[in-house]
TORMIMAR-975974 format. One record per atom (N, C-alpha, C, O): x, y, z; atom name; residue number from 1; residue in one letter. Coordinates in Angstrom, 2 decimals, decimal comma, m for minus. Layout:
// TORMIMAR-975974
- X  Y  Z  CA  NUM  A
...
// end
This chain:
// TORMIMAR-975974
- 110,15  118,59  95,85  N  1  M
- 108,70  118,39  95,89  CA  1  M
- 108,31  117,04  95,28  C  1  M
- 107,52  116,30  95,85  O  1  M
- 108,87  116,75  94,12  N  2  A
- 108,58  115,48  93,45  CA  2  A
- 109,02  114,30  94,31  C  2  A
- 108,37  113,25  94,33  O  2  A
- 110,14  114,48  95,02  N  3  K
- 110,66  113,42  95,88  CA  3  K
- 109,69  113,12  97,02  C  3  K
- 109,50  111,96  97,38  O  3  K
- 109,08  114,17  97,59  N  4  I
- 108,11  114,00  98,68  CA  4  I
- 106,89  113,22  98,18  C  4  I
- 106,42  112,30  98,86  O  4  I
- 106,39  113,58  97,01  N  5  I
- 105,23  112,89  96,41  CA  5  I
- 105,58  111,42  96,15  C  5  I
- 104,77  110,53  96,39  O  5  I
- 106,79  111,17  95,64  N  6  Y
- 107,25  109,82  95,37  CA  6  Y
- 107,30  108,98  96,63  C  6  Y
- 106,84  107,84  96,64  O  6  Y
- 107,85  109,56  97,72  N  7  I
- 107,95  108,86  99,01  CA  7  I
- 106,56  108,58  99,57  C  7  I
- 106,31  107,49  100,08  O  7  I
- 105,65  109,56  99,47  N  8  L
- 104,27  109,37  99,95  CA  8  L
- 103,57  108,26  99,18  C  8  L
- 102,88  107,43  99,78  O  8  L
- 103,74  108,23  97,87  N  9  T
- 103,16  107,17  97,04  CA  9  T
- 103,69  105,81  97,45  C  9  T
- 102,93  104,85  97,55  O  9  T
- 105,01  105,73  97,68  N  10  M
- 105,65  104,51  98,14  CA  10  M
- 105,05  104,05  99,47  C  10  M
- 104,73  102,87  99,64  O  10  M
- 104,91  104,99  100,42  N  11  L
- 104,36  104,66  101,73  CA  11  L
- 102,93  104,14  101,63  C  11  L
- 102,57  103,16  102,28  O  11  L
- 102,11  104,79  100,81  N  12  I
- 100,73  104,36  100,61  CA  12  I
- 100,70  102,95  100,00  C  12  I
- 99,91  102,10  100,42  O  12  I
- 101,55  102,72  99,01  N  13  A
- 101,64  101,40  98,38  CA  13  A
- 102,06  100,34  99,40  C  13  A
- 101,50  99,25  99,42  O  13  A
- 103,04  100,66  100,23  N  14  I
- 103,51  99,75  101,28  CA  14  I
- 102,38  99,41  102,25  C  14  I
- 102,19  98,24  102,59  O  14  I
- 101,63  100,43  102,69  N  15  I
- 100,52  100,22  103,62  CA  15  I
- 99,45  99,32  102,99  C  15  I
- 98,96  98,40  103,64  O  15  I
- 99,09  99,59  101,73  N  16  F
- 98,08  98,78  101,05  CA  16  F
- 98,53  97,33  100,88  C  16  F
- 97,75  96,41  101,13  O  16  F
- 99,78  97,13  100,45  N  17  I
- 100,30  95,77  100,25  CA  17  I
- 100,31  95,01  101,56  C  17  I
- 99,86  93,86  101,62  O  17  I
- 100,82  95,64  102,62  N  18  S
- 100,90  94,96  103,92  CA  18  S
- 99,51  94,70  104,49  C  18  S
- 99,31  93,72  105,21  O  18  S
- 98,54  95,57  104,19  N  19  Y
- 97,17  95,40  104,68  CA  19  Y
- 96,44  94,26  103,96  C  19  Y
- 95,79  93,44  104,60  O  19  Y
- 96,57  94,22  102,64  N  20  F
- 95,82  93,25  101,86  CA  20  F
- 96,49  91,88  101,78  C  20  F
- 95,81  90,86  101,77  O  20  F
- 97,82  91,85  101,72  N  21  Y
- 98,53  90,60  101,49  CA  21  Y
- 99,29  90,09  102,71  C  21  Y
- 99,82  88,98  102,70  O  21  Y
- 99,34  90,91  103,76  N  22  G
- 100,08  90,49  104,94  CA  22  G
- 101,54  90,91  104,87  C  22  G
- 102,05  91,25  103,80  O  22  G
- 102,18  90,89  106,01  N  23  L
- 103,54  91,43  106,13  CA  23  L
- 104,57  90,53  105,45  C  23  L
- 105,57  91,03  104,94  O  23  L
- 104,34  89,21  105,44  N  24  K
- 105,29  88,27  104,85  CA  24  K
- 105,46  88,53  103,36  C  24  K
- 106,58  88,60  102,86  O  24  K
- 104,34  88,68  102,66  N  25  T
- 104,36  88,98  101,22  CA  25  T
- 105,05  90,31  100,96  C  25  T
- 105,84  90,44  100,03  O  25  T
- 104,73  91,30  101,81  N  26  F
- 105,34  92,62  101,68  CA  26  F
- 106,85  92,55  101,83  C  26  F
- 107,58  93,18  101,06  O  26  F
- 107,33  91,79  102,81  N  27  L
- 108,77  91,67  103,03  CA  27  L
- 109,46  91,02  101,83  C  27  L
- 110,57  91,42  101,46  O  27  L
- 108,82  90,01  101,23  N  28  I
- 109,38  89,36  100,04  CA  28  I
- 109,47  90,35  98,88  C  28  I
- 110,51  90,45  98,23  O  28  I
- 108,39  91,10  98,64  N  29  I
- 108,37  92,11  97,57  CA  29  I
- 109,41  93,18  97,83  C  29  I
- 110,13  93,60  96,92  O  29  I
- 109,49  93,63  99,10  N  30  F
- 110,41  94,69  99,48  CA  30  F
- 111,86  94,28  99,28  C  30  F
- 112,67  95,06  98,77  O  30  F
- 112,21  93,05  99,69  N  31  S
- 113,58  92,56  99,52  CA  31  S
- 113,93  92,42  98,04  C  31  S
- 115,05  92,75  97,63  O  31  S
- 112,99  91,94  97,24  N  32  L
- 113,21  91,85  95,79  CA  32  L
- 113,42  93,23  95,18  C  32  L
- 114,31  93,42  94,34  O  32  L
- 112,59  94,19  95,61  N  33  F
- 112,70  95,56  95,13  CA  33  F
- 114,06  96,15  95,46  C  33  F
- 114,68  96,81  94,61  O  33  F
- 114,54  95,92  96,68  N  34  I
- 115,84  96,45  97,10  CA  34  I
- 116,97  95,81  96,29  C  34  I
- 117,89  96,50  95,85  O  34  I
- 116,89  94,49  96,08  N  35  F
- 117,91  93,81  95,29  CA  35  F
- 117,98  94,34  93,86  C  35  F
- 119,06  94,39  93,27  O  35  F
- 116,83  94,73  93,31  N  36  L
- 116,81  95,30  91,96  CA  36  L
- 117,18  96,77  91,94  C  36  L
- 117,82  97,25  91,01  O  36  L
- 116,77  97,49  92,99  N  37  F
- 116,87  98,95  93,01  CA  37  F
- 118,29  99,43  93,30  C  37  F
- 118,75  100,38  92,66  O  37  F
- 118,98  98,81  94,25  N  38  I
- 120,32  99,26  94,66  CA  38  I
- 121,32  99,22  93,49  C  38  I
- 122,02  100,21  93,30  O  38  I
- 121,42  98,14  92,71  N  39  P
- 122,36  98,15  91,57  CA  39  P
- 122,06  99,23  90,55  C  39  P
- 122,98  99,82  89,98  O  39  P
- 120,77  99,50  90,31  N  40  V
- 120,37  100,53  89,35  CA  40  V
- 120,82  101,91  89,84  C  40  V
- 121,41  102,68  89,08  O  40  V
- 120,54  102,21  91,11  N  41  V
- 120,96  103,49  91,70  CA  41  V
- 122,47  103,62  91,68  C  41  V
- 123,01  104,69  91,38  O  41  V
- 123,16  102,53  91,99  N  42  Y
- 124,62  102,51  92,00  CA  42  Y
- 125,17  102,82  90,61  C  42  Y
- 126,10  103,61  90,47  O  42  Y
- 124,61  102,19  89,58  N  43  C
- 125,04  102,42  88,20  CA  43  C
- 124,78  103,85  87,77  C  43  C
- 125,64  104,47  87,13  O  43  C
- 123,62  104,39  88,11  N  44  I
- 123,27  105,77  87,73  CA  44  I
- 124,23  106,76  88,39  C  44  I
- 124,72  107,68  87,73  O  44  I
- 124,49  106,57  89,68  N  45  S
- 125,39  107,49  90,38  CA  45  S
- 126,82  107,38  89,84  C  45  S
- 127,54  108,37  89,79  O  45  S
- 127,21  106,18  89,44  N  46  K
- 128,54  105,96  88,87  CA  46  K
- 128,67  106,69  87,52  C  46  K
- 129,69  107,31  87,25  O  46  K
- 127,62  106,61  86,70  N  47  V
- 127,61  107,26  85,38  CA  47  V
- 127,61  108,78  85,54  C  47  V
- 128,32  109,47  84,81  O  47  V
- 126,83  109,29  86,48  N  48  N
- 126,74  110,73  86,70  CA  48  N
- 128,05  111,33  87,18  C  48  N
- 128,39  112,46  86,83  O  48  N
- 128,80  110,58  88,00  N  49  K
- 130,09  111,06  88,50  CA  49  K
- 131,18  110,99  87,43  C  49  K
- 132,18  111,71  87,49  O  49  K
- 130,98  110,11  86,46  N  50  G
- 131,95  109,98  85,38  CA  50  G
- 132,80  108,76  85,62  C  50  G
- 133,69  108,47  84,82  O  50  G
// end
């Protein structure tokens, strides 16, 4: 349930950013977010597995 709310919030944020700032700005923010997010998720999953 929390995951669904999180995804919906993300989608709303994406729509607002792309609407107000244009798609180019959104793509820059999105790529930065992915570059930061993937290593964090990778580290967390590595720690959880042991």
